N, C-alpha and C positions, 0 to 999 in steps of 0.2 A: 443593394450594396452601394457603398459610397464610391464616388469616382476615384480612380487610382492612377497614379503615375507609373505604377509598376505594371509592366506587361506580363500578365499571367499566361502560362501555357493552357491549352485546352485539355490536356491529359497529364497524367502523372503515373509514377510507379507506386503500386500499392499491393499489399498482401491481402488476398481475398479468400473467402470460402463460401460454398453453397450448401454444405452439409457439415455436421459435427459428429457423426458416428462412423466408425467406432471411437474416434477421437478427433478433436479439432486439428491437431497437428498433422494427422493423416490426410486432411482435406485442404490444407493451405497451399496456395500457389501464388507466384508473383506475376501480377499483371503489369506489363510495361506501358500500357496505354489505357489506364482506367480514367474515365472522365472525372474532372474535378468535382468535389461535392458541392451541393447547394449551400448557401450561407443565409441564415435567417437574420432579420433586422437586428436582433440583440446579440449577434455573434461576431466573433473575429475569425478571420481565416488565417491560420498559422502554418508556416512552412516548418515541418518537423525536422529537427536535427537529430534528436535522440528520443527513444521511447524506452520505458522500463516495464517489464512484465509483472503481472500479479496473478495468483491462483484463480481469482474470480474471472480473469479473462477467458479461461477455458471451462471452469467449473459451471458457470452460469449457462453457457450455450450448450454444453454437453448434457446438462440435466433436463433440457427442454425437449418435448416432442417436436418432431420436424415441422409440423404445421404451425405450432405456436412460435417457434423460432422464426419462421418465414413471415408470420404476421407481425412480429415485433421488430425484426431487423431487416426484413426484405429478403428477396431471393439471393442476393449477393451482399456480403457484408465484410467489413475489415475489423479485426480485433485490436485491442489495445486501449488503455485509459490514461496512462501516465505519459508525460511528454515535456520536452523543452524545445522551443523554436522561435521563429521570428514572425511578427505580425506583418502580413502582406496586404491585407485590406480589412475594412471595418464595415459592418452592417449599419444601416441608417440610424438605429437606436443605440448603437455601441459607440458612436462618436460622442465626445464630451465626457467620457467615463474614465479619463486618465490614460488612455492608450492612443498610440499613433503608429502609423506604418514605420517599420524598422525597429520597433521595440522588441527586445528578446524577452519572452515570457515563459513561464513554466506552471504546471498545475496538473489537473486531472479532469477527465470527463466524469459525468455523474454515474457511470456504470457502463457496461458493454453497450455499444451503439452500432447502428448501421455503418457509420463513418468513424472508424477508430483511428488510433494514432500510429498504426503500422502502415502509414501512407505518407507520401511527401507533403500533402496538405490536409489539414483537418479543421473543421469548424468547431469552435468552442465558445461557450457563453462568457461574456466579459467578467462575470462574477466567479468564474472557475479558475482564474489565473492571477498571477502576480508578476510584476516586473522583476527580471533577474538582476540582482546587484552586481556591480562590476567585481571581477575577481573570483567569480564562482563558475566552476566548470559545468558545461551543459549536461554532461553525463550524470554528474552528481545531482544537478537540479532535477533531472528527469526522474530521479528516484524518490523525490520528496512528496509526490502527489498523494496516492492512496495510503501508503505506509506512513508517510510523514504526518498527514492530517489525522489519520487514525490514532497513531501513538501519541501525538501531542495532545489531542483532545481527550485521550484516555488517562493522561498523567497530570497535565498542568492544572486542571480545575480542582484537583483533589489533594494536592501536596503543597508543602512549603519547605524551604531549606532546612535540612537536618532530619527530615522524616525518613523512615526506612520503607523501602519498596521491594517487594518480591516480584520478579519477572519470570514467569514460567515459560521456558523456551527462549533462551537468549541468543541463539546462534543463527537464526534465519533472518530474512529481510526485515520482518517486524521486530524481532528480538534485538538485533544489533542496533536498530534505530532507537528502540525503547530504552536500552541501557544508556545510550549517549544523551538522550533527552532528559532522562531522570537525573543524570549527573550534572547536566547543564543547569538544571533547576536546583541543584544543591543537595540532592538526596543521597542516602546510603543505599547502595544497590546490592541485593542478593539475587542471583539468577540460577537457573538450572540448564544443564546441557550435557552432552555425552563427553567422554574422556578426550576425544580428538579435538573438541572445540573449546576446551578450557583456556588455552593460551589466547585464542581469539577474543573471547568475552572479557578476559582480564585486560587485554590490550585496549579494549574499548572503555574500560573504567569500572567494571564490575568489582565490588569490594569483597564479595564472598561468592563462591560457586558450589552448587550441589551437583555432583555427578550422578545422574539418574540411573546410570548403568551399574553403579556400585552401591548406591544408598537408596533408601525409601524416602522420596522427597517429602511426603507428609510428615513422617516421623522426624526428619531433620528439622523441619520447620517448627514442629511442636516443641522440640527441645529449647527453642529460642523464647517461647512464651508469647504473650500478646504484645508484640512490639511493632508490627507493620501497620502503616497508615494506608497502604494500597497494595493489593495483589492484582497483577496484570497477567491474565491467562492467555497466552498466544497459542496454546496447544489443545486444550480440552481434556487432557488426561494429566495425572490420574483422575479417575472418575469421581473420587471422593474429596477432591481438593477443596471444593466450595464448602461442603458440610464441615470438613475439618478446619476450615478457616476460623471458626469460632475459637479455636485454641491458639491461633497465632496472629490473627488480625485484631487490631484495636476495636473496642466497641463502636467507635465512631468512624471506623475505617471503611474502605470501599473495595469491593471485588468487581473488577471489570473484565468481561469476556470479550476478547478480540478475535481469536481464531480458534479453530478446532479441526481435527482430522475428520474426514468424511466417512461416517459409519453410522449404523443404526444405534450402536451403543452411545456414540457421542450425542446424537439427537435426543435420546432418552435422558442422558445426563444433563444436557442443557435445559430441557423442558422441566426436569425436576428441580434444577437450580433456580429457574425463574419462577416456578409456580408452586412448589411444595413448601408449605409453611413449616417453621421450626417444630411446631407441636406434632407434626406428622412425619418428622424425620428429616426435614430440610435444614438448611443453614439459617442462621439468624442475622448475618451481616448483610449490609446493603449490597445489592447485586444489580449490575448494569450490563446489558449487551450493547457494545459500542457500535453506533451507526454514525460515522463522521459526517459533519456538515462542511459545505464549501465555505472556508474562511480564508480569504486572501491574506489577511493580516498574519495568520498562523504560518502561512507559507513564507512570508517575508521574514518573520522571526527566525525560522529554521534556516533560511538562506543566509542570513547574517551570521548565524552560528557557524555555518559551513565556512564562510569567509574568515571568521575569527579562529577557526580550528577547533571549536567546541563540538562540532558535529561533522563526522566524515562518513557519508554513506558508503557502506561496504559493497563493492561491486564484484560479482563473480567474473573470473577470467576463464577463457577468453571472452571478449565482447563480440557480439554478432553483427553481421551485415544484414541488410533487409532480405537478401535472397536466401539467407539461412535462418529465417524466422521459425520454420518448422523445427529445426534442431534446437533453437532456443526454447521453444515450448516443451520439447521432449526433456531437455535438461531441467526445466522448471518442475515438470511433473514427477521427476525422480525424487524430489523432496530432499536432496542432499546438498544443495548449494549453500555456500557460506554467506551469501548476501544477495543483492538484487541482480537480476539478469537484464542487461542493457542491449538494445538493438540500435545500431546507427542507421538512420533513415535517409536523409538528404544531406548534401554538402552545405556547409555554412557559406 
C-alpha cells in the first residue's frame, strides 16, 4: 500500500457472518473491532459512508453449501456490494489511475466478497469505481452500482430516442431505475406493476402502465402489435413472455433478461428461453441474459443524470444504520420495497 498521511485505525465496525443458514440475516452480527481488510496493489481502500443492498447479497451465499461458502469467502465474511465513500489509501498499482486520497467514489464490487461494503472500510479495484460529481447525494450514489450498471447496459446499447420499451416489473429497485434510464435516453416506456405501485411508476416517467393484478400482461402487449424495440424483464414471469414477444417485439428488437423470482419454474423458463429454438416452440427474437460489466464511464453518466434531475434513485424509507443491517436484509427479502434499501455505515 502507498504511504499515507491519513492515520488509519487498526480495527473497524463491520457486519459479519460465519453461517448463512437458515438465512443470512439470522446470522449477521455487528463486530465493533473487526481488523481492517488487506488491500491488494490494484485496489483502493475506501471508507464507506453508505451501502445499498441487492438480492444477490443474500441469495448467493444462502444457496452455497457451508463448506463451499467457507472456501470462497473464508470463515468470517461481510456482505454488501454497492457503496459510496472516501478513498483513504491506494495500493501501489492503483496510483496514477486518476484517484487520490480524499476522493469520494462510488461503485460496486464484482460480487459477494469476503470483505463486503457493510463495513467502515472496504478494498475495491480502481476499475470498479467512479468519482462522485459534486452535488450528488452519497445515499443516491450508493444505489447506482449493481442496479445502475445492470439497467444502463441492458437499455442503452439497444435503443435510440423515440423507441418503445416494455419494462416488466417497474416498481422495484431495478424497475424504478430502468424506467428513468429509458426516459433519459428518450424512449417511450410501458411498464407493468401492481395497483398500489401505479402512481410511483408514473411519477418516474412511465408513459403507460399495465396492472398485472387486473389484466393479462401478454394479452395487453399483443394488442399493441410489433412496436417494441426492447423488452426488459426484471421478473421472469409470466412464463410465456419471451415466446409471446414475437407478437409485440419488433423483428430486430431485443429481449433482455435481468431478474427472475427464485423457483424451479423460473429456472425452466429461463433455460427454455435461452436454448429452445423457435422451431421447437421457443421464441424467435434475440434473447440476452444480462451480466453487467464494470464500466466506470456508465457510472459517471448516471451520476450526472442524478445531478441534473433526470435520474432519482428511489430509496426505501426508513434508511438503516449499520447495527440494524439484519433488519434491512429482512426488509429486502420480503420483496415489497418500493426502491433501494440503504444502510448508513461510517460518518462522513
